[in-house]
BADONU-687311 format. One line per 5 residues: number of its first residue (from 0); for each residue x, y, z of C-alpha. Coordinates in pm, whole numbers, plus 50000, padded with zeros to 5 digits. Example, Ala and Ser with C-alpha at 12.3 -4.5 7.8 and 13.67 -1.06 7.14 Angstrom:
BEGIN
0> 51230:49550:50780 ~ 51367:49894:50714
END
This chain:
BEGIN
0> 71478:19473:50554 ~ 71721:19716:50719 ~ 71618:19704:51086 ~ 71672:19406:51314 ~ 71602:19327:51679
5> 71832:19042:51778 ~ 71948:18862:52090 ~ 72314:18760:52089 ~ 72433:18476:52313 ~ 72795:18428:52411
10> 72975:18189:52645 ~ 73349:18240:52660 ~ 73642:18024:52766 ~ 73656:18189:53108 ~ 73316:18028:53178
15> 73170:18314:53382 ~ 72827:18241:53240 ~ 72609:18317:52940 ~ 72608:18676:52813 ~ 72266:18774:52672
20> 72248:19097:52475 ~ 71933:19238:52315 ~ 72052:19461:52034 ~ 71901:19677:51762 ~ 72072:19724:51426
25> 71978:19956:51142 ~ 72146:20003:50805 ~ 72142:20370:50701 ~ 72327:20490:50390 ~ 72550:20179:50385
30> 72650:20234:50748 ~ 72533:20029:51046 ~ 72389:20194:51355 ~ 72359:19973:51662 ~ 72270:19980:52030
35> 72280:19729:52313 ~ 71934:19793:52459 ~ 71929:19533:52737 ~ 72192:19288:52859 ~ 72256:19040:53137
40> 72502:18768:53233 ~ 72344:18446:53360 ~ 72603:18285:53587 ~ 72657:17911:53557 ~ 72566:17699:53857
45> 72811:17439:53983 ~ 72656:17162:53772 ~ 72705:17350:53446 ~ 73055:17459:53545 ~ 73160:17099:53603
50> 72981:16969:53295 ~ 73126:17225:53056 ~ 73480:17213:53195 ~ 73497:16832:53194 ~ 73304:16746:52877
55> 73615:16702:52661 ~ 73725:16423:52899 ~ 73388:16242:52907 ~ 73262:15936:52709 ~ 73164:16022:52352
60> 72788:15978:52400 ~ 72783:16265:52652 ~ 72885:16515:52385 ~ 72564:16507:52177 ~ 72359:16469:52495
65> 72514:16783:52647 ~ 72485:16967:52315 ~ 72108:16904:52321 ~ 72061:16984:52691 ~ 72272:17297:52669
70> 72073:17415:52366 ~ 71751:17377:52561 ~ 71910:17557:52856 ~ 72006:17850:52633 ~ 71652:17859:52493
75> 71497:17862:52840 ~ 71711:18141:52985 ~ 71665:18350:52670 ~ 71288:18309:52682 ~ 71290:18414:53048
80> 71509:18716:52965 ~ 71266:18821:52690 ~ 70961:18787:52914 ~ 71119:18969:53210 ~ 71213:19266:52990
85> 70901:19267:52766 ~ 71107:19244:52449 ~ 71002:19196:52086 ~ 71274:18989:51916 ~ 71325:18891:51551
90> 71569:18606:51613 ~ 71847:18467:51834 ~ 72210:18445:51727 ~ 72422:18213:51941 ~ 72796:18151:51959
95> 72753:17849:52186 ~ 73028:17720:52416 ~ 73354:17592:52270 ~ 73450:17241:52381 ~ 73707:17157:52112
100> 73903:17394:51889 ~ 74163:17221:51673 ~ 74156:17391:51331 ~ 74498:17242:51250 ~ 74323:16904:51261
105> 74022:17031:51066 ~ 73758:17065:51335 ~ 73605:17291:51598 ~ 73301:17226:51817 ~ 73069:17467:51996
110> 72780:17308:52184 ~ 72433:17459:52217 ~ 72202:17285:51971 ~ 72022:17543:51756 ~ 71712:17325:51735
115> 71709:17308:52116 ~ 71728:17688:52147 ~ 71449:17722:51889 ~ 71224:17464:52057 ~ 71241:17636:52396
120> 71230:17999:52281 ~ 70997:17959:51983 ~ 71223:18201:51792 ~ 71437:18149:51480 ~ 71801:18077:51563
125> 72138:18122:51391 ~ 72432:17928:51536 ~ 72736:17717:51441 ~ 72936:18005:51293 ~ 73285:17856:51295
130> 73263:17530:51099 ~ 73235:17676:50749 ~ 73559:17868:50788 ~ 73746:17564:50925 ~ 73623:17360:50628
135> 73774:17629:50404 ~ 74111:17588:50572 ~ 74074:17874:50819 ~ 74125:17897:51194 ~ 73751:17942:51256
140> 73861:18232:51475 ~ 73852:18510:51557 ~ 73506:18594:51423 ~ 73445:18923:51605 ~ 73663:19131:51366
145> 73388:19174:51104 ~ 73193:19355:51377 ~ 73500:19553:51476 ~ 73554:19670:51117 ~ 73189:19755:51041
150> 73061:19877:51380 ~ 73371:20024:51549 ~ 73547:20166:51245 ~ 73656:20488:51420 ~ 73913:20296:51624
155> 74249:20185:51484 ~ 74220:19855:51673 ~ 73988:19664:51902 ~ 74132:19451:52183 ~ 73927:19201:52381
160> 74057:19078:52716 ~ 73857:18760:52766 ~ 73970:18403:52826 ~ 74219:18487:52555 ~ 74338:18829:52445
165> 74256:18893:52078 ~ 74293:19197:51860 ~ 74152:19338:51534 ~ 74366:19579:51328 ~ 74158:19810:51106
170> 74419:19922:50849 ~ 74545:19574:50763 ~ 74201:19411:50810 ~ 74373:19142:51015 ~ 74293:18993:51354
175> 74429:18714:51571 ~ 74464:18580:51922 ~ 74749:18751:52108 ~ 74791:18537:52420 ~ 74601:18361:52699
180> 74445:18608:52939 ~ 74170:18563:53198 ~ 74164:18185:53151 ~ 74511:18137:53298 ~ 74495:18419:53553
185> 74166:18280:53688 ~ 74334:17943:53754 ~ 74575:18111:53990 ~ 74302:18329:54144 ~ 74117:18007:54228
190> 74410:17914:54455 ~ 74308:18216:54664 ~ 73943:18097:54658 ~ 73863:18385:54423 ~ 73697:18362:54081
195> 73936:18622:53938 ~ 74209:18866:54043 ~ 74004:19169:54152 ~ 74161:19480:53998 ~ 74487:19287:53970
200> 74550:19294:54346 ~ 74716:18951:54354 ~ 74949:19039:54069 ~ 75035:19370:54232 ~ 75140:19188:54550
205> 75380:18957:54368 ~ 75723:18982:54209 ~ 75799:18907:53844 ~ 76011:18596:53793 ~ 76245:18662:53498
210> 76309:18294:53425 ~ 75940:18211:53401 ~ 75874:18526:53197 ~ 76147:18433:52947 ~ 76010:18078:52911
215> 75658:18204:52840 ~ 75773:18469:52594 ~ 75976:18205:52409 ~ 75673:17993:52313 ~ 75654:17916:51940
220> 75303:18062:51908 ~ 75440:18416:51951 ~ 75678:18366:51659 ~ 75399:18278:51415 ~ 75272:18538:51172
225> 74940:18567:50994 ~ 74615:18403:51102 ~ 74644:18223:51433 ~ 74412:18127:51717 ~ 74436:17967:52057
230> 74228:17704:52235 ~ 74218:17537:52572 ~ 74407:17240:52423 ~ 74708:17464:52354 ~ 74696:17609:52705
235> 74700:17262:52859 ~ 74968:17122:52630 ~ 75205:17415:52575 ~ 75139:17699:52820 ~ 75033:17566:53158
240> 75308:17301:53190 ~ 75560:17587:53197 ~ 75375:17751:53487 ~ 75345:17417:53666 ~ 75719:17352:53632
245> 75786:17651:53862 ~ 75629:17472:54156 ~ 75838:17655:54419 ~ 75718:17995:54300 ~ 75443:18159:54505
250> 75104:18204:54342 ~ 75133:18581:54377 ~ 75467:18576:54189 ~ 75314:18355:53920 ~ 75029:18602:53881
255> 75266:18899:53862 ~ 75468:18720:53594 ~ 75157:18626:53397 ~ 75035:18986:53403 ~ 75373:19104:53278
260> 75376:18841:53004 ~ 75027:18929:52879 ~ 75100:19303:52888 ~ 75425:19252:52698 ~ 75260:19048:52423
265> 74977:19299:52379 ~ 75207:19603:52384 ~ 75436:19441:52128 ~ 75148:19404:51882 ~ 75034:19762:51941
270> 75384:19899:51895 ~ 75496:19709:51586 ~ 75170:19804:51411 ~ 75194:20171:51516 ~ 74840:20166:51656
275> 74720:20517:51741 ~ 74428:20411:51963 ~ 74268:20087:52072 ~ 73924:20013:52213 ~ 73957:19765:52501
280> 73667:19545:52615 ~ 73610:19218:52800 ~ 73638:19116:53164 ~ 74009:19197:53174 ~ 73934:19570:53161
285> 73850:19554:53533 ~ 74203:19433:53602 ~ 74350:19779:53663 ~ 74698:19640:53726 ~ 74703:19472:53384
290> 74563:19778:53205 ~ 74823:20005:53366 ~ 75092:19753:53280 ~ 74991:19768:52913 ~ 74980:20149:52920
295> 75332:20161:53060 ~ 75469:19972:52759 ~ 75307:20160:52469 ~ 75224:20506:52340 ~ 74893:20376:52202
300> 74591:20552:52354 ~ 74392:20296:52555 ~ 74016:20363:52531 ~ 73781:20188:52773 ~ 73411:20237:52683
305> 73084:20212:52878 ~ 73010:19900:53085 ~ 72760:19755:52838 ~ 73017:19767:52559 ~ 73290:19630:52789
310> 73088:19335:52905 ~ 72860:19254:52611 ~ 73046:19357:52296 ~ 73113:18997:52190 ~ 72751:18891:52243
315> 72643:19198:52044 ~ 72882:19115:51759 ~ 72750:18760:51740 ~ 72401:18911:51711 ~ 72542:19114:51421
320> 72699:18805:51263 ~ 72349:18661:51261 ~ 72216:18970:51083 ~ 72481:18936:50814 ~ 72404:18564:50781
325> 72035:18641:50734 ~ 72122:18897:50465 ~ 72351:18644:50292 ~ 72645:18880:50337 ~ 73003:18786:50424
330> 73050:18753:50799 ~ 73386:18571:50811 ~ 73699:18724:50657 ~ 73979:18518:50504 ~ 74234:18789:50593
335> 74153:18720:50958 ~ 74121:18342:50966 ~ 74355:18231:50687 ~ 74081:18051:50493 ~ 74092:18021:50114
340> 73796:18257:50079 ~ 73556:18481:50267 ~ 73243:18298:50375 ~ 72894:18325:50517 ~ 72887:18121:50837
345> 72592:18014:51046 ~ 72321:17747:51044 ~ 71953:17846:51047 ~ 71690:17683:51269 ~ 71322:17768:51261
350> 71108:17992:51041 ~ 71289:18299:50903 ~ 71037:18369:50626 ~ 70906:18685:50795 ~ 71257:18831:50802
355> 71375:18754:50450
END
């Protein structure tokens, strides 16, 4: 089988909502063609926002309970999406929502029970992509690079500006998290009763604080080489306490300094790797101040694609990871995660017999 119609589901650390992308893939002469045919973001209501953001603080029994309920929620909204758009779908491939990510301690956890998605949608489901790699000593992240290398091979690098900024480098076949991004900027935007810094207007109104910038740039994470990934735990333990310690600084100045910090970290990676061009996607592409800040620090050509690719590339790549899993082909690369070997990640739920 060389043609697949798949729905990819993605919920990122910025918690905007669930990205649903209906994608078609076809293998022709050992090369993959793909298209995002239909896509939508289902925004979280206040109940889900509170539940997801606070789950890691809650009593242990609420974790499996939320995993089950969230899986059923994903199944319901996906079924509704299919019916509203009159789609014919082979299977669903879901990233889930990350609650814990501590690969250094040997575990990672993304909720969204595959059986729950299957029971509500009545479609086969692939999920739980990260655990196999962590068991093999890897970071369990980033996983998108296999899609970058096979689907976006004409670009020297692919940069995603989501909750975290992460990058895939084609020539070295390496990828890693660069720095926090929307996750930390959104915290400050919330102080202005805004969900995010629209076009970077808050940052543009502030002044960079050199002392704060130096402290952020001096974090040990930026000195590490090889496979490395970030999680909310690191932000809370290592990154945000530095911001909080500058309590007398205005929120606008904090935002300006954060934007400068993120741009510096990204430009440094582009420059030391002599990247000719980079495809930039994710919510951060709408932050014009940040994009221009990056451009000012590098000679790399910054390429921003169509809106569907900007907003739904990660959901599409997780749909593709499901295709590779179904074909029993490598979908996680040791050069990216630091694992002892490449692997085929993803758990199957439901009846795939028609597709195999």
